[in-house]
All heavy atoms as an XYZ file, in Angstrom:
839
protein
N      -9.105     14.253      4.298
C      -8.760     12.966      4.886
C      -8.207     13.215      6.288
O      -7.480     14.180      6.521
C      -7.742     12.246      4.003
C      -7.338     10.901      4.534
S      -6.246      9.997      3.432
C      -7.428      9.373      2.271
N      -8.531     12.341      7.215
C      -8.034     12.444      8.574
C      -6.538     12.170      8.610
O      -5.951     11.657      7.665
C      -8.762     11.418      9.467
C     -10.241     11.733      9.611
O     -10.612     12.903      9.496
O     -11.018     10.774      9.824
N      -5.937     12.508      9.744
C      -4.527     12.200      9.943
C      -4.343     10.688      9.906
O      -5.184      9.938     10.416
C      -4.056     12.735     11.302
C      -3.932     14.233     11.354
C      -2.833     14.752     10.462
O      -1.719     14.213     10.493
O      -3.094     15.704      9.709
N      -3.243     10.227      9.320
C      -3.017      8.775      9.267
C      -2.740      8.200     10.643
O      -2.230      8.891     11.525
C      -1.796      8.654      8.354
C      -1.103      9.972      8.440
C      -2.187     10.991      8.688
N      -3.108      6.937     10.807
C      -2.882      6.222     12.066
C      -1.725      5.243     11.889
O      -1.661      4.542     10.865
C      -4.131      5.427     12.465
C      -5.295      6.326     12.817
O      -5.063      7.348     13.501
O      -6.424      6.006     12.418
N      -0.840      5.154     12.889
C       0.212      4.140     12.806
C      -0.376      2.734     12.841
O      -1.394      2.495     13.484
C       1.054      4.382     14.062
C       0.601      5.689     14.631
C      -0.763      5.964     14.078
N       0.249      1.828     12.118
C      -0.161      0.427     12.127
C       0.812     -0.283     13.074
O       1.888     -0.709     12.678
C      -0.122     -0.195     10.717
C      -0.661     -1.619     10.757
C      -0.908      0.657      9.731
N       0.437     -0.322     14.352
C       1.336     -0.820     15.393
C       1.703     -2.286     15.221
O       2.768     -2.711     15.666
C       0.726     -0.595     16.774
C       0.589      0.889     17.101
O       1.451      1.678     16.662
O      -0.390      1.248     17.770
N       0.850     -3.061     14.583
C       1.105     -4.497     14.457
C       2.050     -4.825     13.294
O       2.454     -5.973     13.137
C      -0.224     -5.241     14.272
O      -0.877     -4.783     13.097
N       2.413     -3.824     12.486
C       3.315     -4.066     11.366
C       4.741     -3.755     11.788
O       4.976     -2.921     12.678
C       2.924     -3.209     10.166
C       1.664     -3.653      9.475
C       0.746     -4.552      9.922
C       1.186     -3.191      8.226
N      -0.280     -4.684      9.019
C      -0.043     -3.854      7.962
C       1.654     -2.288      7.284
C      -0.778     -3.642      6.799
C       0.914     -2.057      6.124
C      -0.284     -2.752      5.885
N       5.730     -4.382     11.153
C       7.130     -4.130     11.527
C       7.541     -2.693     11.222
O       6.951     -2.035     10.360
C       7.913     -5.115     10.655
C       7.015     -5.425      9.515
C       5.614     -5.299     10.020
N       8.555     -2.224     11.923
C       9.066     -0.857     11.731
C      10.179     -0.868     10.684
O      11.307     -0.442     10.928
C       9.552     -0.286     13.064
C       8.432     -0.084     14.025
N       7.642      1.034     14.029
C       7.943     -0.893     14.997
C       6.721      0.929     14.957
N       6.879     -0.232     15.564
N       9.814     -1.349      9.513
C      10.711     -1.431      8.352
C       9.835     -1.661      7.128
O       8.672     -2.053      7.257
C      11.706     -2.557      8.520
C      11.053     -3.908      8.687
C      12.008     -5.073      8.689
N      11.341     -6.312      9.038
C      10.445     -6.942      8.290
N      10.074     -6.453      7.127
N       9.898     -8.070      8.686
N      10.386     -1.437      5.942
C       9.611     -1.738      4.728
C       9.321     -3.231      4.633
O      10.034     -4.065      5.206
C      10.538     -1.305      3.594
C      11.508     -0.372      4.220
C      11.668     -0.824      5.634
N       8.278     -3.571      3.913
C       7.930     -4.970      3.664
C       8.731     -5.513      2.493
O       8.986     -4.797      1.521
C       6.451     -5.110      3.296
C       5.504     -5.113      4.463
C       4.140     -5.004      4.236
C       5.918     -5.236      5.762
C       3.233     -5.009      5.272
C       5.021     -5.252      6.817
C       3.679     -5.140      6.563
N       9.058     -6.780      2.562
C       9.566     -7.469      1.388
C       8.368     -7.717      0.468
O       7.212     -7.648      0.921
C      10.198     -8.799      1.797
O       9.185     -9.700      2.234
N       8.592     -8.020     -0.797
C       7.462     -8.346     -1.671
C       6.614     -9.507     -1.137
O       5.397     -9.478     -1.238
C       8.121     -8.695     -3.003
C       9.378     -7.890     -2.995
C       9.850     -7.927     -1.556
N       7.263    -10.493     -0.525
C       6.525    -11.642      0.026
C       5.621    -11.195      1.181
O       4.477    -11.638      1.302
C       7.481    -12.733      0.473
N       6.134    -10.311      2.048
C       5.328     -9.827      3.165
C       4.156     -8.979      2.663
O       3.048     -9.084      3.177
C       6.186     -8.984      4.116
C       7.188     -9.803      4.901
C       8.173     -8.932      5.649
O       8.707     -7.968      5.058
O       8.418     -9.244      6.829
N       4.404     -8.151      1.664
C       3.325     -7.341      1.094
C       2.271     -8.245      0.456
O       1.077     -8.036      0.623
C       3.884     -6.346      0.087
N       2.704     -9.276     -0.249
C       1.777    -10.223     -0.878
C       0.928    -10.928      0.166
O      -0.244    -11.237     -0.078
C       2.542    -11.265     -1.700
O       3.179    -10.669     -2.789
N       1.493    -11.195      1.335
C       0.774    -11.902      2.397
C      -0.410    -11.092      2.919
O      -1.331    -11.661      3.530
C       1.722    -12.238      3.539
N      -0.432     -9.778      2.675
C      -1.572     -8.966      3.091
C      -2.865     -9.433      2.428
O      -3.947     -9.213      2.941
C      -1.324     -7.484      2.788
C      -0.190     -6.841      3.575
C       0.064     -5.427      3.057
C      -0.494     -6.832      5.059
N      -2.731    -10.108      1.291
C      -3.889    -10.654      0.597
C      -4.645    -11.616      1.506
O      -5.882    -11.661      1.481
C      -3.424    -11.362     -0.679
C      -4.438    -11.655     -1.749
C      -5.088    -10.388     -2.269
C      -3.778    -12.391     -2.903
N      -3.924    -12.355      2.321
C      -4.542    -13.299      3.258
C      -4.820    -12.667      4.616
O      -5.673    -13.145      5.357
C      -3.644    -14.511      3.451
C      -3.476    -15.318      2.181
O      -4.449    -15.421      1.399
O      -2.353    -15.825      1.939
N      -4.079    -11.610      4.962
C      -4.176    -11.016      6.292
C      -5.300     -9.990      6.452
O      -5.732     -9.724      7.562
C      -2.858    -10.342      6.661
C      -1.712    -11.329      6.809
O      -1.978    -12.544      6.920
O      -0.552    -10.873      6.800
N      -5.748     -9.406      5.351
C      -6.760     -8.355      5.426
C      -8.085     -8.897      4.878
O      -8.137     -9.408      3.749
C      -6.302     -7.101      4.651
C      -5.074     -6.494      5.361
C      -7.432     -6.080      4.552
C      -4.493     -5.281      4.699
N      -9.124     -8.801      5.690
C     -10.438     -9.327      5.307
C     -10.916     -8.731      3.993
O     -10.890     -7.511      3.804
C     -11.467     -9.021      6.395
C     -11.274     -9.854      7.650
O     -10.604    -10.903      7.582
O     -11.802     -9.437      8.693
N     -11.360     -9.584      3.109
C     -11.924     -9.153      1.840
C     -10.932     -8.676      0.814
O     -11.320     -8.133     -0.216
N      -9.627     -8.858      1.075
C      -8.613     -8.369      0.131
C      -8.710     -9.116     -1.194
O      -8.827    -10.332     -1.238
C      -7.223     -8.539      0.720
N      -8.690     -8.351     -2.288
C      -8.729     -8.923     -3.636
C      -7.396     -8.756     -4.340
O      -7.003     -9.589     -5.152
C      -9.823     -8.248     -4.457
N      -6.681     -7.648     -4.040
C      -5.405     -7.375     -4.687
C      -4.537     -6.514     -3.779
O      -5.039     -5.705     -2.994
C      -5.614     -6.654     -6.022
N      -3.233     -6.704     -3.909
C      -2.251     -5.866     -3.218
C      -1.476     -5.120     -4.293
O      -0.873     -5.735     -5.168
C      -1.290     -6.697     -2.346
C      -0.214     -5.806     -1.732
C      -2.051     -7.447     -1.265
N      -1.543     -3.801     -4.235
C      -0.853     -2.924     -5.172
C       0.364     -2.334     -4.477
O       0.295     -1.978     -3.301
C      -1.756     -1.772     -5.582
C      -2.998     -2.110     -6.327
C      -4.153     -2.663     -5.830
C      -3.256     -1.879     -7.716
N      -5.099     -2.787     -6.819
C      -4.574     -2.304     -7.988
C      -2.488     -1.338     -8.753
C      -5.143     -2.210     -9.243
C      -3.056     -1.244    -10.008
C      -4.364     -1.681    -10.251
N       1.488     -2.183     -5.178
C       2.673     -1.517     -4.622
C       3.182     -0.481     -5.604
O       3.096     -0.656     -6.827
C       3.799     -2.512     -4.278
C       3.389     -3.435     -3.151
C       4.243     -3.317     -5.482
N       3.706      0.602     -5.045
C       4.288      1.656     -5.874
C       5.781      1.356     -6.035
O       6.444      0.963     -5.074
C       4.103      3.029     -5.234
C       4.687      4.157     -6.081
S       4.536      5.766     -5.289
C       2.807      6.114     -5.611
N       6.264      1.555     -7.216
C       7.694      1.374     -7.487
C       8.326      2.750     -7.602
O       8.126      3.451     -8.600
C       7.904      0.550     -8.752
C       7.368     -0.831     -8.617
N       7.936     -1.767     -7.804
C       6.279     -1.420     -9.143
C       7.265     -2.883     -7.858
N       6.223     -2.708     -8.650
N       9.050      3.144     -6.561
C       9.667      4.467     -6.499
C      11.008      4.481     -7.229
O      11.680      3.463     -7.338
C       9.910      4.856     -5.039
C       8.662      5.040     -4.268
N       7.869      6.154     -4.410
C       8.045      4.258     -3.352
C       6.832      6.059     -3.602
N       6.906      4.915     -2.952
N      11.412      5.674     -7.666
C      12.738      5.794     -8.254
C      13.780      5.808     -7.128
O      13.457      5.883     -5.942
C      12.848      7.032     -9.145
C      12.681      8.344     -8.390
O      12.989      8.408     -7.177
O      12.245      9.323     -9.015
N      15.052      5.721     -7.496
C      16.128      5.600     -6.510
C      16.234      6.807     -5.574
O      16.610      6.657     -4.415
C      17.462      5.347     -7.207
C      17.530      3.951     -7.776
O      16.867      3.043     -7.299
N      18.333      3.778     -8.812
N      15.921      8.005     -6.055
C      16.004      9.185     -5.200
C      15.015      9.101     -4.049
O      15.352      9.398     -2.900
C      15.749     10.466     -6.010
C      16.867     10.773     -6.971
O      18.014     10.304     -6.750
O      16.610     11.484     -7.955
N      13.808      8.700     -4.334
C      12.786      8.565     -3.283
C      13.164      7.433     -2.346
O      13.127      7.583     -1.129
C      11.392      8.318     -3.898
C      10.367      7.964     -2.829
C      10.945      9.532     -4.699
N      13.559      6.309     -2.900
C      13.898      5.140     -2.084
C      15.049      5.451     -1.141
O      15.027      5.065      0.019
C      14.248      3.952     -2.964
C      13.052      3.429     -3.762
C      13.419      2.201     -4.546
N      13.781      1.112     -3.653
C      12.919      0.432     -2.892
N      11.657      0.727     -2.919
N      13.332     -0.541     -2.123
N      16.073      6.156     -1.621
C      17.236      6.429     -0.776
C      16.890      7.326      0.408
O      17.542      7.270      1.442
C      18.363      7.041     -1.603
O      17.986      8.319     -2.078
N      15.859      8.146      0.287
C      15.444      9.010      1.381
C      14.577      8.283      2.403
O      14.469      8.721      3.543
C      14.686     10.206      0.826
N      13.960      7.173      2.017
C      12.994      6.486      2.880
C      13.512      5.147      3.403
O      13.323      4.804      4.556
C      11.663      6.260      2.129
C      11.047      7.609      1.778
C      10.691      5.423      2.947
C       9.840      7.515      0.892
N      14.179      4.404      2.542
C      14.574      3.032      2.850
C      16.008      2.981      3.358
O      16.896      3.593      2.767
C      14.418      2.140      1.592
C      14.846      0.718      1.891
C      12.978      2.177      1.099
N      16.221      2.284      4.453
C      17.563      2.134      5.001
C      18.441      1.305      4.066
O      17.946      0.533      3.249
C      17.497      1.452      6.369
C      16.675      2.204      7.424
C      16.562      1.373      8.690
C      17.304      3.552      7.715
N      19.740      1.452      4.230
C      20.696      0.764      3.348
C      20.548     -0.749      3.343
O      20.808     -1.392      2.342
C      22.136      1.127      3.747
C      22.459      2.577      3.468
O      21.801      3.176      2.587
O      23.364      3.120      4.124
N      20.124     -1.333      4.451
C      20.052     -2.788      4.533
C      18.710     -3.358      4.067
O      18.488     -4.556      4.127
C      20.357     -3.264      5.952
C      19.372     -2.722      6.972
O      18.565     -1.836      6.668
N      19.452     -3.231      8.189
N      17.802     -2.510      3.581
C      16.514     -2.993      3.094
C      16.672     -3.585      1.701
O      17.535     -3.153      0.936
C      15.495     -1.862      3.063
N      15.845     -4.561      1.362
C      15.909     -5.125      0.011
C      15.630     -4.058     -1.038
O      14.865     -3.118     -0.801
C      14.806     -6.177     -0.009
C      14.348     -6.338      1.384
C      14.807     -5.161      2.172
N      16.262     -4.180     -2.189
C      16.075     -3.215     -3.270
C      14.618     -3.127     -3.709
O      14.156     -2.071     -4.130
C      16.945     -3.618     -4.453
C      16.937     -2.614     -5.582
C      17.874     -2.980     -6.687
O      19.026     -3.337     -6.405
O      17.449     -2.895     -7.850
N      13.891     -4.235     -3.592
C      12.499     -4.261     -4.022
C      11.512     -4.120     -2.859
O      10.366     -4.500     -2.950
C      12.217     -5.532     -4.811
C      12.551     -6.805     -4.039
O      13.105     -6.718     -2.915
O      12.268     -7.886     -4.551
N      11.984     -3.534     -1.741
C      11.119     -3.369     -0.574
C       9.900     -2.515     -0.909
O       9.988     -1.550     -1.665
C      11.902     -2.722      0.564
N       8.765     -2.894     -0.341
C       7.517     -2.151     -0.542
C       7.404     -1.057      0.508
O       7.518     -1.341      1.708
C       6.330     -3.097     -0.462
N       7.177      0.193      0.068
C       7.040      1.293      1.004
C       5.712      2.043      0.841
O       5.340      2.838      1.702
C       8.218      2.275      0.935
C       8.440      2.773     -0.488
C       9.479      1.634      1.493
C       9.564      3.790     -0.630
N       5.012      1.799     -0.236
C       3.658      2.344     -0.436
C       2.787      1.206     -0.969
O       3.106      0.606     -2.000
C       3.649      3.505     -1.431
C       4.125      4.794     -0.794
O       3.447      5.253      0.134
O       5.166      5.314     -1.211
N       1.708      0.929     -0.238
C       0.862     -0.225     -0.537
C      -0.602      0.212     -0.555
O      -1.030      0.980      0.309
C       1.051     -1.342      0.515
C       2.494     -1.846      0.506
C       0.068     -2.484      0.297
C       2.814     -2.793      1.652
N      -1.334     -0.282     -1.520
C      -2.788     -0.161     -1.529
C      -3.346     -1.575     -1.553
O      -2.989     -2.375     -2.408
C      -3.309      0.631     -2.747
C      -2.841      2.081     -2.670
C      -4.839      0.553     -2.808
C      -3.241      2.917     -3.864
N      -4.208     -1.876     -0.573
C      -4.889     -3.162     -0.554
C      -6.308     -2.920     -1.057
O      -7.077     -2.191     -0.445
C      -4.903     -3.793      0.843
C      -5.668     -5.108      0.832
C      -3.482     -4.004      1.369
N      -6.603     -3.515     -2.201
C      -7.948     -3.411     -2.760
C      -8.801     -4.505     -2.143
O      -8.454     -5.688     -2.205
C      -7.896     -3.564     -4.276
C      -9.244     -3.438     -4.942
C      -9.180     -3.537     -6.459
O      -8.059     -3.554     -7.029
O     -10.251     -3.624     -7.067
N      -9.899     -4.095     -1.533
C     -10.828     -5.063     -0.955
C     -12.110     -5.034     -1.775
O     -12.235     -4.258     -2.718
C     -11.141     -4.738      0.516
O     -11.912     -3.543      0.577
C      -9.868     -4.607      1.351
N     -13.057     -5.850     -1.372
C     -14.329     -5.860     -2.083
C     -15.093     -4.551     -1.913
O     -15.939     -4.220     -2.734
C     -15.178     -7.059     -1.665
C     -15.274     -7.240     -0.159
O     -14.547     -6.553      0.589
O     -16.068     -8.084      0.281
N     -14.773     -3.749     -0.882
C     -15.506     -2.501     -0.647
C     -14.695     -1.230     -0.918
O     -15.270     -0.158     -1.024
C     -16.091     -2.427      0.778
C     -17.110     -3.529      0.995
C     -15.006     -2.463      1.816
N     -13.363     -1.341     -1.004
C     -12.593     -0.120     -1.188
C     -11.112     -0.351     -1.337
O     -10.653     -1.462     -1.588
N     -10.377      0.738     -1.180
C      -8.928      0.752     -1.314
C      -8.329      1.242     -0.004
O      -8.539      2.393      0.391
C      -8.497      1.674     -2.451
C      -9.031      1.260     -3.795
C     -10.240      1.763     -4.259
C      -8.339      0.361     -4.587
C     -10.740      1.383     -5.492
C      -8.831     -0.036     -5.816
C     -10.029      0.482     -6.271
N      -7.581      0.356      0.684
C      -6.928      0.709      1.937
C      -5.515      1.166      1.601
O      -4.779      0.443      0.938
C      -6.901     -0.491      2.885
C      -8.279     -0.980      3.256
C      -8.267     -2.177      4.192
O      -7.188     -2.507      4.754
O      -9.327     -2.796      4.363
N      -5.135      2.360      2.075
C      -3.868      2.961      1.672
C      -2.887      3.015      2.842
O      -3.235      3.492      3.933
C      -4.122      4.350      1.118
C      -4.966      4.295     -0.155
S      -5.557      5.895     -0.694
C      -7.113      5.965      0.181
N      -1.669      2.518      2.594
C      -0.618      2.461      3.607
C       0.680      3.014      3.035
O       0.974      2.827      1.852
C      -0.367      1.006      4.045
C      -1.597      0.301      4.569
C      -2.388     -0.460      3.723
C      -1.947      0.401      5.910
C      -3.519     -1.112      4.206
C      -3.078     -0.254      6.396
C      -3.849     -1.011      5.532
O      -4.962     -1.654      6.014
N       1.462      3.651      3.925
C       2.757      4.171      3.512
C       3.752      4.039      4.650
O       3.408      4.294      5.815
C       2.622      5.642      3.093
O       3.831      6.127      2.601
N       4.982      3.655      4.305
C       6.059      3.566      5.283
C       6.747      4.924      5.334
O       7.298      5.392      4.333
C       7.050      2.476      4.883
C       8.198      2.327      5.823
C       8.044      1.683      7.047
C       9.449      2.832      5.499
C       9.098      1.538      7.923
C      10.520      2.693      6.359
C      10.338      2.057      7.577
O      11.387      1.926      8.443
N       6.680      5.582      6.513
C       7.212      6.931      6.663
C       7.879      7.081      8.030
O       7.280      6.703      9.041
C       6.080      7.971      6.545
O       5.383      7.764      5.327
C       6.605      9.390      6.577
N       9.083      7.596      8.049
C       9.809      7.879      9.307
C       9.857      6.673     10.231
O       9.687      6.797     11.442
C       9.172      9.068     10.028
O       9.202     10.214      9.224
N      10.048      5.503      9.667
C      10.242      4.297     10.459
C       8.987      3.572     10.902
O       9.082      2.609     11.648
N       7.808      4.024     10.466
C       6.562      3.344     10.829
C       5.632      3.272      9.627
O       5.701      4.100      8.716
C       5.814      4.043     11.997
C       6.621      4.014     13.264
C       5.428      5.452     11.630
N       4.767      2.279      9.645
C       3.713      2.175      8.649
C       2.537      3.016      9.097
O       2.133      2.983     10.263
C       3.268      0.718      8.483
C       4.205     -0.057      7.628
C       5.203     -0.894      8.048
C       4.255     -0.054      6.203
N       5.868     -1.393      6.970
C       5.305     -0.919      5.819
C       3.513      0.585      5.211
C       5.632     -1.148      4.491
C       3.839      0.359      3.878
C       4.882     -0.501      3.532
N       1.987      3.795      8.171
C       0.819      4.615      8.449
C      -0.346      4.155      7.599
O      -0.178      3.851      6.410
C       1.116      6.091      8.161
C       2.226      6.716      8.998
C       2.516      8.133      8.524
C       1.869      6.704     10.477
N      -1.529      4.134      8.210
C      -2.763      3.794      7.521
C      -3.456      5.101      7.171
O      -3.850      5.861      8.048
C      -3.640      2.941      8.423
C      -4.948      2.548      7.773
O      -5.397      3.152      6.820
N      -5.583      1.532      8.337
N      -3.592      5.363      5.872
C      -4.217      6.603      5.410
C      -5.725      6.453      5.193
O      -6.362      7.360      4.677
C      -3.540      7.086      4.132
C      -2.224      7.745      4.423
C      -1.074      6.989      4.556
C      -2.149      9.114      4.610
C       0.135      7.596      4.854
C      -0.946      9.728      4.903
C       0.200      8.956      5.029
O       1.389      9.559      5.332
N      -6.262      5.319      5.600
C      -7.703      5.121      5.515
C      -8.120      4.374      4.275
O      -7.304      3.899      3.491
N      -9.423      4.271      4.117
C     -10.008      3.500      3.020
C     -10.867      4.419      2.157
O     -11.697      5.161      2.673
C     -10.892      2.361      3.573
O     -10.086      1.513      4.389
C     -11.521      1.550      2.447
N     -10.637      4.351      0.875
C     -11.523      5.023     -0.067
C     -12.520      3.983     -0.558
O     -12.145      3.022     -1.224
C     -10.755      5.615     -1.250
C     -11.683      6.345     -2.200
C     -10.935      7.114     -3.247
O      -9.973      7.806     -2.943
N     -11.374      6.989     -4.482
N     -13.765      4.184     -0.203
C     -14.804      3.220     -0.561
C     -15.111      3.275     -2.044
O     -15.159      4.339     -2.647
C     -16.058      3.480      0.260
C     -15.847      3.217      1.759
C     -17.141      3.266      2.519
N     -18.153      2.386      1.984
C     -18.335      1.112      2.337
N     -17.557      0.566      3.221
N     -19.306      0.409      1.801
N     -15.356      2.114     -2.617
C     -15.702      2.011     -4.043
C     -17.095      2.566     -4.338
O     -17.347      3.029     -5.442
C     -15.624      0.552     -4.511
C     -14.214      0.010     -4.540
C     -14.201     -1.437     -5.003
C     -12.791     -1.979     -5.098
N     -12.779     -3.391     -5.503
N     -17.982      2.535     -3.339
C     -19.347      2.981     -3.570
C     -19.584      4.444     -3.186
O     -20.716      4.902     -3.119
C     -20.338      2.087     -2.819
C     -20.160      2.122     -1.314
O     -19.220      2.794     -0.817
O     -20.969      1.483     -0.612
N     -18.502      5.201     -2.965
C     -18.627      6.613     -2.597
C     -18.597      7.473     -3.856
O     -17.548      7.669     -4.462
C     -17.485      7.009     -1.666
C     -17.568      8.452     -1.191
O     -18.442      9.204     -1.688
O     -16.754      8.826     -0.331
N     -19.760      8.007     -4.265
C     -19.803      8.790     -5.499
C     -19.046     10.119     -5.406
O     -18.697     10.703     -6.421
C     -21.302      9.037     -5.717
C     -21.900      8.928     -4.364
C     -21.061      7.932     -3.599
N     -18.760     10.579     -4.192
C     -18.036     11.841     -4.010
C     -16.520     11.666     -3.934
O     -15.789     12.649     -3.930
C     -18.523     12.533     -2.735
C     -19.989     12.927     -2.836
O     -20.444     13.277     -3.949
O     -20.684     12.866     -1.794
N     -16.046     10.416     -3.859
C     -14.608     10.154     -3.772
C     -13.953     10.353     -5.128
O     -14.557     10.046     -6.167
C     -14.372      8.730     -3.273
N     -12.732     10.864     -5.137
C     -12.044     11.008     -6.423
C     -11.741      9.621     -7.008
O     -11.575      8.654     -6.253
C     -10.760     11.742     -6.069
C     -10.583     11.555     -4.607
C     -11.937     11.333     -4.018
N     -11.685      9.510     -8.322
C     -11.402      8.203     -8.914
C     -10.001      7.729     -8.553
O      -9.073      8.528     -8.423
C     -11.538      8.453    -10.418
C     -11.458      9.921    -10.593
C     -11.865     10.553     -9.303
N      -9.865      6.421     -8.384
C      -8.564      5.834     -8.026
C      -7.684      5.585     -9.241
O      -6.496      5.295     -9.097
C      -8.775      4.512     -7.281
C      -9.208      4.666     -5.839
S      -8.009      5.507     -4.788
C      -6.694      4.307     -4.702
N      -8.216      5.688    -10.430
C      -7.454      5.353    -11.649
C      -6.138      6.113    -11.728
O      -5.094      5.532    -12.020
C      -8.298      5.609    -12.892
N      -6.140      7.406    -11.456
C      -4.915      8.189    -11.522
C      -3.887      7.736    -10.503
O      -2.695      7.659    -10.789
N      -4.348      7.438     -9.292
C      -3.449      6.960     -8.252
C      -2.882      5.600     -8.618
O      -1.675      5.363     -8.515
C      -4.188      6.862     -6.901
O      -4.667      8.160     -6.549
C      -3.299      6.309     -5.806
N      -3.731      4.691     -9.072
C      -3.292      3.334     -9.371
C      -2.366      3.265    -10.578
O      -1.654      2.277    -10.743
C      -4.506      2.417     -9.558
C      -5.352      2.212     -8.289
C      -6.579      1.381     -8.603
C      -4.526      1.587     -7.176
N      -2.332      4.320    -11.403
C      -1.383      4.354    -12.525
C       0.065      4.282    -12.047
O       0.941      3.846    -12.781
C      -1.566      5.618    -13.363
C      -2.752      5.532    -14.308
O      -3.262      4.410    -14.526
O      -3.157      6.596    -14.825
N       0.308      4.715    -10.810
C       1.655      4.706    -10.247
C       1.970      3.403     -9.516
O       3.043      3.265     -8.943
C       1.822      5.868     -9.277
O       1.617      7.089     -9.922
N       1.028      2.482     -9.491
C       1.169      1.226     -8.757
C       1.065      0.039     -9.711
O       0.514      0.159    -10.804
C       0.045      1.092     -7.717
C       0.189      2.006     -6.519
C      -0.060      3.370     -6.621
C       0.542      1.497     -5.284
C       0.050      4.203     -5.524
C       0.652      2.328     -4.170
C       0.412      3.675     -4.301
O       0.518      4.489     -3.214
N       1.562     -1.109     -9.255
C       1.405     -2.373     -9.969
C       0.793     -3.383     -9.018
O       1.072     -3.364     -7.821
C       2.759     -2.910    -10.438
C       3.404     -2.054    -11.495
O       2.692     -1.640    -12.436
O       4.602     -1.772    -11.391
N      -0.017     -4.283     -9.561
C      -0.589     -5.360     -8.742
C       0.523     -6.363     -8.427
O       1.154     -6.907     -9.325
C      -1.766     -6.051     -9.453
C      -2.239     -7.257     -8.635
C      -2.899     -5.077     -9.683
N       0.766     -6.563     -7.144
C       1.783     -7.501     -6.686
C       1.162     -8.880     -6.450
O       1.778     -9.902     -6.734
C       2.429     -6.992     -5.408
C       3.470     -7.872     -4.758
C       4.713     -7.983     -5.649
C       3.856     -7.308     -3.390
N      -0.061     -8.899     -5.937
C      -0.716    -10.171     -5.607
C      -2.218    -10.016     -5.774
O      -2.774     -8.946     -5.579
C      -0.388    -10.565     -4.167
N      -2.864    -11.108     -6.135
C      -4.312    -11.109     -6.281
C      -4.755    -10.607     -7.642
O      -3.946    -10.460     -8.565
N      -6.061    -10.347     -7.730
C      -6.643     -9.843     -8.992
C      -7.499     -8.644     -8.681
O      -8.435     -8.717     -7.901
C      -7.491    -10.942     -9.652
C      -6.671    -12.052    -10.248
C      -7.495    -12.985    -11.105
O      -8.469    -12.520    -11.731
O      -7.180    -14.174    -11.123
N      -7.181     -7.557     -9.342
C      -7.903     -6.317     -9.135
C      -9.169     -6.291     -9.986
O      -9.178     -6.774    -11.116
C      -7.021     -5.139     -9.525
O      -7.773     -3.951     -9.532
N     -10.213     -5.665     -9.425
C     -11.431     -5.441    -10.189
C     -11.265     -4.252    -11.117
O     -12.046     -4.064    -12.030
C     -12.597     -5.172     -9.234
C     -12.956     -6.352     -8.371
C     -14.083     -6.002     -7.393
O     -14.627     -4.881     -7.450
O     -14.398     -6.859     -6.569
N     -10.248     -3.439    -10.896
C     -10.059     -2.214    -11.672
C      -8.940     -2.295    -12.686
O      -8.823     -1.424    -13.539
C      -9.775     -1.014    -10.746
O      -8.589     -1.268    -10.018
C     -10.937     -0.791     -9.805
N      -8.102     -3.297    -12.590
C      -6.933     -3.395    -13.494
C      -7.324     -3.967    -14.831
O      -8.247     -4.660    -15.020
C      -5.851     -4.265    -12.881
């Protein structure tokens, strides 16, 4: 996978659940927004003290063609690219999605 690209148009803080849910409308072809629920040790290392307890820091947006992966790291959102659904050489997403829950929309894989 290539180096992740910063998402300059996103805020330099974690998303609230409402902001993460809004990606369903903001990203073309989005069908579902998945978020990872981290334990307190991970959250305390990434999320500032004033962030909401339920702040989203790892997001997968499932679209009609693939899975767009984003992570909040060192004060910026990074885009880790898209794993296409029609790529027979791509690893299955099932293992990754086991660590995530659908926050908004309806997944074709859930």
